[in-house]
VOBA-1610 file (N, C-alpha, C; in pm, whole numbers, padded with zeros to 5 digits, always signed):
BEGIN
Met+04767-14560+16969Met+04860-14563+16857Met+04998-14522+16905Asp+05096-14577+16844Asp+05235-14549+16876Asp+05277-14420+16808Ser+05337-14328+16883Ser+05376-14199+16824Ser+05488-14213+16723Ala+05559-14326+16723Ala+05664-14349+16624Ala+05606-14391+16490Asp+05482-14428+16490Asp+05413-14471+16369Asp+05375-14348+16288Pro+05425-14334+16163Pro+05395-14215+16084Pro+05247-14191+16064Ser+05166-14296+16061Ser+05023-14277+16041Ser+04951-14234+16169Ala+05019-14242+16282Ala+04955-14212+16410Ala+04924-14063+16424Thr+04994-13979+16351Thr+04971-13836+16363Thr+04850-13791+16283Ala+04801-13873+16196Ala+04686-13838+16114Ala+04562-13909+16167Ala+04447-13848+16144Ala+04321-13910+16183Ala+04285-14023+16086Glu+04348-14024+15971Glu+04320-14123+15869Glu+04451-14186+15825Gly+04444-14312+15788Gly+04561-14377+15733Gly+04574-14521+15780Phe+04688-14578+15747Phe+04716-14716+15783Phe+04773-14721+15923Val+04730-14821+15997Val+04778-14845+16132Val+04833-14987+16136Val+04952-15001+16189Val+05016-15132+16200Val+04972-15196+16331Ser+04932-15323+16324Ser+04895-15394+16446Ser+05016-15401+16538Glu+04989-15418+16666Glu+05096-15419+16765Glu+05203-15524+16735Asp+05160-15639+16682Asp+05255-15746+16651Asp+05315-15734+16511Gly+05272-15632+16434Gly+05327-15609+16301Gly+05276-15702+16193Arg+05179-15784+16226Arg+05131-15884+16130Arg+05030-15830+16031Gln+04965-15719+16063Gln+04856-15670+15979Gln+04851-15518+15982Trp+04807-15460+15871Trp+04773-15319+15867Trp+04621-15309+15869Ser+04572-15199+15924Ser+04430-15166+15915Ser+04421-15024+15864Tyr+04312-14992+15795Tyr+04294-14856+15747Tyr+04180-14791+15823Val+04200-14664+15857Val+04100-14587+15928Val+04073-14459+15850Gly+03945-14433+15817Gly+03908-14307+15754Gly+03884-14317+15605Thr+03892-14201+15540Thr+03868-14192+15397Thr+04000-14205+15321Leu+03991-14240+15195Leu+04109-14244+15108Leu+04066-14189+14973Thr+04094-14059+14954Thr+04051-13987+14835Thr+04166-13900+14785Phe+04140-13829+14677Phe+04242-13738+14624Phe+04292-13641+14731Ala+04206-13604+14823Ala+04242-13506+14925Ala+04357-13552+15015Asn+04367-13682+15039Asn+04471-13730+15130Asn+04559-13841+15073Ala+04538-13879+14948Ala+04609-13993+14891Ala+04761-13978+14893Ala+04813-13862+14858Ala+04958-13844+14856Ala+05018-13861+14995Ala+04953-13803+15095Ala+05004-13814+15232Ala+04993-13957+15284Val+04884-14024+15254Val+04865-14162+15297Val+04968-14253+15230Cys+04991-14233+15102Cys+05087-14314+15029Cys+05228-14294+15084Ala+05265-14169+15111Ala+05397-14140+15168Ala+05413-14204+15306Ala+05310-14192+15390Ala+05316-14251+15524Ala+05325-14403+15516Ala+05250-14464+15424Ala+05254-14610+15408Ala+05393-14656+15366Gly+05459-14576+15285Gly+05594-14611+15240Gly+05696-14615+15353Glu+05665-14550+15464Glu+05754-14549+15580Glu+05727-14666+15675Leu+05618-14736+15655Leu+05581-14845+15745Leu+05638-14977+15695Pro+05675-15066+15788Pro+05712-15201+15744Pro+05587-15272+15695Leu+05599-15347+15586Leu+05483-15420+15536Leu+05437-15522+15640Pro+05309-15552+15642Pro+05259-15646+15742Pro+05317-15786+15722Ser+05368-15845+15828Ser+05434-15975+15817Ser+05338-16087+15778Arg+05210-16074+15813Arg+05111-16174+15774Arg+05059-16147+15634Gly+05089-16029+15581Gly+05050-15997+15444Gly+04905-15957+15429Thr+04845-15905+15536Thr+04704-15868+15529Thr+04687-15719+15559Val+04608-15655+15473Val+04568-15516+15495Val+04416-15517+15508Asp+04368-15486+15629Asp+04225-15485+15657Asp+04167-15348+15624Leu+04075-15345+15529Leu+04015-15219+15485Leu+03877-15196+15546Asn+03845-15267+15653Asn+03715-15255+15717Asn+03685-15112+15765Gly+03787-15037+15803Gly+03768-14901+15851Gly+03770-14795+15743Leu+03778-14837+15617Leu+03782-14743+15504Leu+03640-14692+15481Ser+03620-14562+15504Ser+03484-14509+15501Ser+03442-14447+15369Ala+03531-14392+15293Ala+03497-14332+15163Ala+03618-14342+15072Val+03593-14366+14944Val+03702-14382+14847Val+03668-14310+14718Asp+03772-14283+14641Asp+03759-14246+14501Asp+03872-14316+14428Ser+03894-14283+14304Ser+03994-14356+14226Ser+04136-14344+14282Ala+04161-14244+14361Ala+04293-14230+14423Ala+04321-14347+14517Ala+04217-14402+14578Ala+04235-14517+14667Ala+04290-14637+14590Val+04241-14656+14469Val+04291-14766+14385Val+04441-14747+14360Ala+04480-14625+14328Ala+04622-14596+14300Ala+04709-14622+14423Val+04663-14581+14540Val+04741-14602+14662Val+04756-14751+14690Leu+04649-14826+14681Leu+04656-14969+14709Leu+04741-15043+14606Leu+04734-15002+14480Leu+04822-15062+14379Leu+04968-15032+14409Ser+04997-14913+14457Ser+05134-14877+14495Ser+05184-14967+14607Ile+05101-14991+14705Ile+05139-15078+14818Ile+05157-15221+14769Lys+05069-15267+14683Lys+05079-15403+14628Lys+05208-15418+14546Arg+05241-15315+14467Arg+05365-15316+14388Arg+05487-15325+14479Arg+05487-15247+14585Arg+05598-15251+14681Arg+05612-15390+14742Ala+05501-15450+14781Ala+05505-15584+14841Ala+05562-15685+14742Thr+05522-15675+14616Thr+05574-15764+14513Thr+05725-15746+14498Gln+05769-15621+14495Gln+05913-15593+14483Gln+05992-15647+14602Glu+05930-15646+14721Glu+05997-15695+14842Glu+05973-15844+14864Gly+05898-15908+14773Gly+05875-16052+14783Gly+05781-16091+14895Ile+05690-16002+14931Ile+05596-16028+15039Ile+05456-16042+14982Pro+05392-16159+14999Pro+05254-16172+14953Pro+05165-16075+15031Leu+05074-16009+14963Leu+04989-15909+15028Leu+04848-15921+14974Glu+04752-15926+15066Glu+04611-15934+15030Glu+04534-15827+15105Phe+04428-15778+15042Phe+04341-15679+15103Phe+04215-15750+15152Asp+04180-15726+15277Asp+04066-15789+15340Asp+03957-15685+15362His+03832-15724+15352His+03717-15634+15373His+03718-15517+15275Val+03736-15547+15148Val+03737-15443+15044Val+03594-15388+15031Pro+03576-15258+15051Pro+03442-15201+15038Pro+03389-15214+14895Ala+03259-15223+14881Ala+03196-15239+14750Ala+03233-15127+14654Ala+03240-15004+14703Ala+03274-14891+14615Ala+03416-14906+14560Leu+03508-14953+14642Leu+03645-14974+14597Leu+03652-15091+14499Asp+03577-15195+14526Asp+03572-15310+14436Asp+03518-15267+14299Ser+03417-15183+14299Ser+03359-15132+14174Ser+03461-15051+14095Leu+03534-14963+14164Leu+03637-14884+14096Leu+03746-14974+14038Ala+03788-15073+14116Ala+03891-15166+14068Ala+03844-15240+13944Thr+03714-15275+13940Thr+03658-15343+13824Thr+03660-15251+13702Val+03623-15126+13720Val+03624-15029+13610Val+03765-15016+13552Tyr+03866-15016+13639Tyr+04005-15000+13594Tyr+04071-15131+13554Gly+03999-15242+13569Gly+04053-15372+13528Gly+04158-15428+13621Val+04156-15388+13747Val+04256-15436+13843Val+04191-15509+13961Glu+04067-15554+13942Glu+03994-15617+14053Glu+04066-15740+14107Glu+04133-15816+14021Glu+04202-15935+14069Glu+04321-15899+14157Ile+04384-15787+14130Ile+04497-15742+14211Ile+04450-15700+14349Leu+04333-15636+14355Leu+04282-15587+14482Leu+04177-15680+14542Met+04164-15800+14488Met+04062-15894+14536Met+04079-15918+14685Ser+03967-15919+14755Ser+03969-15939+14899Ser+03996-16085+14933Val+04036-16108+15056Val+04060-16242+15106Val+03931-16326+15094Glu+03816-16265+15126Glu+03689-16336+15117Glu+03660-16380+14973Ala+03687-16290+14879Ala+03663-16321+14737Ala+03754-16433+14689Ile+03877-16434+14734Ile+03970-16539+14695Ile+03921-16673+14749Ala+03872-16674+14873Ala+03824-16797+14935Ala+03701-16852+14865Ser+03620-16763+14806Ser+03496-16809+14744Ser+03514-16848+14597Thr+03634-16827+14541Thr+03655-16861+14400Thr+03707-17001+14385
//
């Protein structure tokens, strides 16, 4: 990880691919770290390919939904299409409960609709 990357100092958070085309998430995203993760994400350039890979997301609670909605809102404001890939089932369930599943729909789900 690049030491200039704000998420590199944490064991959990978003990591920007070397070419800047994609973000990946590593670790948990819960109330315990949501504020720090959200702040760090705000310092990162949005992925140029518009993909956030959540394959490394190991545990979530409703705070994860809030963080991802914040990132999606920022991308919309900056005019950058953004999709979440490999959305874990637990996160998909929470998004459904909150009525935002279409906003957080994974790339795979979009392809199958």
